[in-house]
TIPAZA-797189 format. One record per atom (N, C-alpha, C): residue in one letter; x, y, z. Coordinates in steps of 0.02 Angstrom, whole numbers, plus 50000, padded with zeros to 5 digits. Layout:
BEGIN
AXYZ
...
This chain:
BEGIN
A541706069654286
A541726065554348
A542436066154359
I542886067554327
I543776068254356
I543536074254377
V543536077954356
V543386087254366
V543066085454427
K542406083054446
K542136082654513
K542716078954562
D542986072254549
D543626070554577
D543996074054603
I544586078154557
I544966084654584
I544606087154625
Q544206090854618
Q543796096454657
Q543746092554735
L543626085254747
L543646084354807
L544326081954843
L544856080554783
L545416080654817
L545766086454841
K545586092254813
K545786098554827
K545486100054900
M544786100154897
M544486102654969
M544816097254986
L545096090355015
L545406087555060
L546136087955073
F546386091055053
F547226094955032
F546986100755077
K546656103855065
K546436111055101
K546246109255168
Q545916103555184
Q545786101255262
Q546516097955277
K546706095255258
K547356093155293
K547946100255302
M548116101855258
M548386109355262
M548226113155301
E547546114455326
E547416119055373
E547196116855423
G547416109555430
G547116105755495
G547916103555546
K548076099155530
K548486092655554
K549226095755519
G549336099655446
G549896101555410
G550016109055470
R549516113955486
R549656118955518
R549906119055577
E549606111955624
E549976108355678
E550656107955689
Y550736105255630
Y551366102155624
Y552026108355604
T551806113855553
T552246119555541
T552426124255598
A551856123155629
A551856126155682
A552466126055741
L552796120355726
L553386117655779
L553936121355763
V553896123455708
V554516126555673
V554576133155644
G555106136155651
G555106144855629
G555026145155543
S554876150555534
S554826153155445
S555556151255400
D556006150855443
D556916150455416
D557176144955434
F556716139955472
F556986134055487
F557576132455465
N557926132855531
N558606132255562
N558806128555598
D559506126755621
D559956122455656
D559186120555729
Q559036125755756
Q558676124855819
Q558036122155797
D557956122055752
D557126120155731
D557126112055717
V557766110755683
V558086102855692
V558016101955760
D558366104855804
D558406100855884
D557706100755901
V557206105255889
V556426104855922
V555986098655882
L556186097655826
L555906090255780
L556226084955811
I556866082455813
I557116076355866
I556836076855915
E556846081755953
E556326080256014
E555786078756037
H555236084055992
H554556083355970
H554476076955956
F554776073155884
F554566066355853
F555136060955913
R555436060555962
R555556054655987
R555096049856002
D554606051955996
D554056045556028
D553966042855966
P553996035755954
P553896033055889
P553166032655872
D552476033855908
D552036033155876
D551916040955852
R552186043155868
R551976052155868
R552116052355801
R552796047755785
R553276048855737
R552966046255680
K552486038555684
K552166034855640
K551586040655629
E551146043655649
E550616047155647
E550946051855596
F551456056555624
F551626061455573
F551816057555493
F552126052555484
F552226051055447
F551806047655376
K551396046155444
K550496043655390
K550356051555350
E550146056455390
E549876061955390
E550276064155326
Y550986063055335
Y551266069255269
Y551176064555203
K551206057655204
K551296052455138
K550666054955099
E550016054555168
E549336055955101
E549206063455098
L549726068755116
L549726075355091
L550246076055028
E550376071555030
E551156070354955
E550516067354904
M550216061454933
M549996058754878
M549376064254824
L549116066654877
L548726072254842
L549136078854798
Y549646080954836
Y549976084154802
Y550156081754737
E550326076154716
E550636073954667
E550246071354606
I549276071354632
I548766072354573
I548636078354563
I548656084354612
I548366088954595
I548906093754547
S549366092354574
S549916098154539
S550156093854464
P550216100354423
P550156108454440
P549536111554431
D549496114354487
D548896117454476
D548906125554509
A548476129254504
A548626135554531
A548296137654627
F547936132254607
F547646129954672
F548036127954737
L548726125654719
L549156125154770
L549686130354790
R549476136854750
R549986142454753
R549946144754828
P549376145154851
P549546148854922
P549726142955005
Y549656135354964
Y550086131455004
Y550656129354990
I551086130054950
I551786128554922
I552466128454983
D552356135855026
D552836137355065
D552686133155128
A552126130955151
A551926125755207
A552036120255191
Y551976119055115
Y552066110355108
Y552746109955093
A553206113455072
A553936114355071
A554096113155121
T553756117055184
T554196115755257
T554006111755286
L553466105655278
L553176100855288
L553796093655262
S553706095655193
S554286092555155
S555116090355196
A555116096655229
A555756097855235
A555776093455309
M555336096155343
M555246090455409
M555146085455408
Y554596081655363
Y554926075755368
Y555326072855322
A555726075655294
A556536073255276
A557056073555340
V557026079055386
V557186079355431
V557166074155484
V556576071955484
V556416068255562
V556556061955526
R556286059255453
R556426051855436
R557406050555434
K557636054555404
K558326055855400
K558726054055462
A558316057055543
A558526054455606
A558456049255624
Y557836046955626
Y557736038555660
Y557416034855627
T557586033955547
T557486029155500
T558246025155493
R558296020155495
R559066016355490
R559186017555419
R559886020055410
R560016021555334
R559896014555283
T560146009255300
T560146005055252
T559546002655237
Y559066002655265
Y558346001855246
Y557856008555210
V558136015255211
V557696018355174
V557606018655114
D557026021455090
D556786019754996
D556746024555004
R556576026254920
R556516032454892
R556066039254941
E556456045154953
E556086047355013
E555546051354985
F555336052754907
F555046057854898
F554646055554823
Q554006057254800
Q553916056154750
Q554006060854694
A553876060554628
A554386063554599
A554286073154609
K553576075954593
K553526082554587
K553776084554677
T553686081054711
T553666085654773
T554526083254787
N554726080354754
N555686077954747
N555786084254714
N555586086354672
N555766092154637
N555836099554671
L555156099454713
L555096105854773
L555626103754801
V555886099754839
V556336098254887
V556976101554858
Q557056098554812
Q557756101854776
Q557766107354774
E557476110354765
E557186116854744
E557336123454823
Q557036120554856
Q556776124154923
Q557106122454956
V557246113954975
V557276111555064
V558046107355071
A558186105855006
A558796100855018
A559336102055064
G559616108455068
G559936108655116
G560026106655207
Y559286105555209
Y559096105355287
Y559386098155301
T559386092955264
T559646086355271
T560176083655249
T560606086655222
T561326085555191
T561756088155258
E561636092455268
E562206096755320
E562146099055387
G562306103355434
G562046103555486
G562046100555547
P561606099955604
P561616095055661
P561806087755638
L561306086955592
L561266077755577
L561866076255522
E562346080555514
E562646078755450
E563236072255500
L563406068155466
L563896060955513
L564566064755526
V564736061955580
V565366062255597
V565856055155586
E566456057955583
E566886052355595
E567016050055639
I566936043555668
I567126037655722
I568026038655729
N568196040855777
N569076042555783
N569196044855873
A569646044455898
A570046046055945
A569656053755965
R569426058155884
R569216063555919
R568616067555911
T568116058955922
T567416061455919
T567136064155963
V567366062956004
V567016062656082
V567046071356098
E567696073056086
E567736079856082
E567396085456025
L567456082155975
L567126084855933
L566426087355931
I565906081155961
I565366081855961
I565136084456030
K565576085056068
K565346089856127
K565406097456112
Q565986097856071
Q566086106556016
Q565436108755983
R565166103655940
R564656105555904
R563986109355931
K563756113355877
K563246116055898
K562586109855893
G562006111855906
G561546107455923
G561366105855986
G560586102655976
G560566100956042
G560566093356067
E560566092956122
E560616086056161
E560616079356124
S559866081256111
S559386077556077
S559816074156022
T559946078755953
T559996079455903
T560726074155903
K561386075755973
K561826074355964
K561666066355969
V561276063156006
V561196055156023
V560946053455975
I560656056155909
I560306054255858
I560976054455815
N561406059055813
N562116059055768
N562496053855781
L562616053055835
L562996048555845
L562846040855828
V562356039755866
V562036033955838
V562036032455770
R561996037055717
R561946034655647
R562786035155616
S563146039255656
S563776037355653
S563946032455655
I564086028855713
I564086023155753
I564116018855677
E563186015255662
E563106012155633
E563476015455544
K563476018555530
K563796019755470
K564706016955450
H564826019455502
H565636016355540
H565586010155518
A565146006455568
A564985997855577
A564805995455493
E564545999255459
E564395996655391
E564995995755355
D565206003955352
D565836004655305
D566335999555335
Q566605996955381
Q567165992755412
Q566615987155450
S566135981655403
S565895975755424
S566265969755407
G567055971755400
G567465965555432
G567615963855505
D567395971555529
D567675973255596
D566975970055654
P566905963255667
P566345962255720
P566155965555778
Y566755967655803
Y566775973855865
Y566325979655847
L566355982355792
L566085988655781
L565425987355773
I565175980155752
I564575978055729
I564155977955797
A564285975055832
A564245974955920
A564185980055942
M564745986055942
M564595993055934
M564005995055913
A563825993255867
A563265997655828
A562555994755861
E562525988355871
E562075984255908
E561885987855967
R562285987656009
R562165992556091
R561886000856068
S562316002656015
S561986009555997
S561436010355999
R561136004655955
R560396005455928
R559946004056003
A560165998756046
A559985999056103
A559896005356134
V560506009856144
V560446014956190
V559886021556139
L559856020056072
L559276024656051
L558496020156059
E558616015756081
E557766013556081
E557616015756137
S557886014456206
S557996016056277
S557636023756263
F558136027856228
F558176035556224
F557476037656204
E557166035156142
E556526034556099
E555806035556167
E556026028756203
E555686027056225
E555366030356311
R556046033956320
R556026036756381
R556126033656438
Q556496026856413
Q556676024256482
Q557446026556499
S557926029256472
S558466035156497
S558366042656467
S558706048256496
S558726055356478
S559246052556421
T559146060856393
T559486061456348
T560276062156384
A560366064556432
A561286066956454
A561496057156466
E560866053256495
E561356045656504
E561226043156446
A560946045456397
A561116041056327
A561606045156287
L561806051856298
L562236053556278
L563066050756309
E562986049256365
E563496046656405
E563676038656393
A563186036156389
A563356028356371
A563576027456276
L563356032456257
L563746033156190
L564446036556198
T564316041356228
T565346042056236
T565776038756268
R565366032456310
R565836025856341
R565976023656278
E565316020956241
E565566015456175
E566396018256145
L566176026856121
L566686028656086
L567346028256129
E567236029956210
E567906028256213
E568266021656223
E567606015156252
E568106011256258
E568146006456180
N567816009156121
N568256007356058
N569076010656051
E569086017156073
E569646019256073
E570316013656092
R570116011656154
R570306008456218
R570536001956167
R569945997556148
R570235992456122
R570685990256034
K570755997456018
K570895997355979
K571835999155982
Q571926000456045
Q572536001356071
Q572575992756098
V572355988956130
V572415983556162
V572455977556105
Q571995980956050
Q572085976355973
Q572605977655948
A572995982055945
A573695983655914
A574185982555947
E574105982256015
E574805977856057
E574725971256072
K574225967056042
K574095959356054
K574285957455983
G574285963255934
G574165958355858
G573595955055831
F573095955655851
F572445955355844
F572255956855775
D571925954555731
D571345957655678
D570735958655726
G570115962155697
G569695962855709
G569175958655744
L569245951655690
L568915945755715
L569185942255770
T569935941655777
T570255937855823
T570135943655894
Y569905951255894
Y569835954155953
Y569265953055984
F568725953355921
F568215952855958
F567935945156006
V568285939655968
V568105933056009
V568545934956079
Y569095937856082
Y569385938056135
Y569095942056186
R568745947356172
R568425952656193
R567585947556224
T567435944256179
T566835940156213
T567085936156259
L567375932056270
L567805926456298
L567955930556363
L568265935556354
L568665938256426
L567885940156467
D567385942756404
D566895946156459
D566485939756496
A566655934456476
A566285928556487
A566615924456563
K567345927756575
K567685926756620
K567985918356584
V568115917056523
V568455912656518
V569125910556526
Q569355907156553
Q570055904556553
Q570475903756491
D571115908356510
D571685908656437
D571215911856378
A570865916656379
A570395918356335
A570795922256256
E571545922856273
E571905924156229
E572135918456170
S572315913556206
S572495906756172
S571945904256137
V571365904256182
V570625902056158
V570585905056080
S570415912156073
S570525917756047
S570945913255986
R571515912655984
R572065912655908
R571955905455883
T571655900455933
T571395892755896
T570825895055873
I570365899055892
I569865900755862
I569875904355781
K570475907755763
K570395911055718
K570865907455679
E571265902155685
E571665897755647
E570835893955635
A570365892255662
A569995888555648
A569555892455575
F569415900255581
F569255903455525
F569535901955466
V570365904355467
V570865904655407
V570635896655386
A570575891155415
A570595884755378
A569955883355355
H569185889355370
H568885885855337
H568535893255307
P568985897155239
P568645904855228
P567835905555198
H567715898155166
H567155900755149
H566515896755203
W566635898755240
W565835896755299
W565475898555284
A565465905455261
A564705910255252
A564385908255185
A564845902855157
A564275900955083
A564145894155089
S564455890555123
S564605882955127
S564325881455171
E563465877055197
E563495873955244
E564115868755281
K564415865255237
K564815859655269
K565335863055304
D565615868955259
D566065872255320
D565995875955384
L565485879255359
L565055880455412
L564945876455476
R564705868055477
R564615866055519
R565295862955547
E565775860955486
E566505860955534
E566895865755582
L566595872855536
L567045877755601
L566775879055664
R566085880155675
R565485878755724
R565775871455794
R565815865355747
R566265860255791
R566745862355810
K567485865255779
K567965867355802
K567865872955842
V567625878555837
V567395882455898
V567205879455959
T566805877155947
T566515873856009
T566835869756036
F567385865956023
F567775860556072
F568355866456098
A568455872656036
A568925876556084
A568785879656155
I568335882456146
I567845884856202
I567685878756243
Y567535873256237
Y567435868656275
Y568085866556326
A568585867456283
A569265865056314
A569395869456400
Q569035875456395
Q569285880156454
Q568375879256486
V567895878756481
V567145879956495
V566965872656490
D566595871556576
D566535864256585
D565725864356562
D565245871556563
D564545870056570
D564425871156496
E564095866056485
E564075865156389
E563345870056387
H562995873856436
H562435878556399
H562935885556393
E563325886156432
E563745892256429
E564155891856359
V564425883456342
V564925885656283
V564515885956219
A563845883556225
A563135885656173
A563045891856164
R563105893456207
R562805901456227
R563215905756184
L564075905956205
L564285907356190
L564615908256125
V564485901656092
V564595899956020
V564065903455982
E563295902655986
E562885905055983
E562995912655955
E563185913556027
E563165923556022
E563825925255964
L564375922655959
L564825922955913
L564605922755844
F564155918555838
F564025917455742
F563465921055747
T562955922655781
T562375926955783
T562675935655738
L563155937955788
L563405942955783
L563955945955694
L564175937655675
L564495936055614
L564125936955564
D563495933855563
D562985934155517
D562825939555508
K562565944755550
K562455950255540
K562875956855510
A563595955355526
A563995957755495
A564115954255427
K563865948255408
K564145945155326
K563395950255301
Q563075952155311
Q562465953255286
Q562325962755270
L562845964755287
L562935971055308
L563485972955242
């Protein structure tokens, strides 16, 4: 019975490799290079298309793990390795790094390490450092425009995670993800997405200059910028008052009592300049929602 079951699994593996598997591997060349990465980024831009590919690949991987090692697999090894590389590239590009689970099962992982590991650690998907040179660096970088969009969003996310004490960067990562969602759903073009991300990078450099000039830390500048955008009068003074409230309640993230007292002080600080209580409530909620996200990174 076990032998019969294995034969059925082999037949299913063969059907999948010669059906959907062949359609997928036809997307890339035999040597799998940077241009192929660009093709995959663009082809799997659509979330539903990615979902179908991930499902098909995981079914193949499950079969491979059961059947291997077996001489039956020999004619399919190269194609399966290519599919594994494709899966790794698309997953790396479109799955948020924070929530990625173990990518491959044991036997497939060994195959990937032997044949395709370099596809996802170097080249066009390698993250870039976020600084004053990023815009120029990304323009000069090889690779397609769609790949650059993905790269910038993931690089901004990583930078925000590494600097999770800076709420401005957390907000910047949120806005970048919104750009990516619009890009994936084809509500914006590749050029529009790149332009939006470039603006984010340039604005980040400007804010660092203003922040340094005013002697603000990350939290104070974030509050200041939020209030300024909401056209709150005397935003700088209100921001400093709010910063003092945070200093007075350093355990606000762990203590319900401190959080309540802090929110009360923040609310009164804004209320001193804003008459509309609904606008005050909105601003307080906006500030604490983002700070809560920063706390979770």
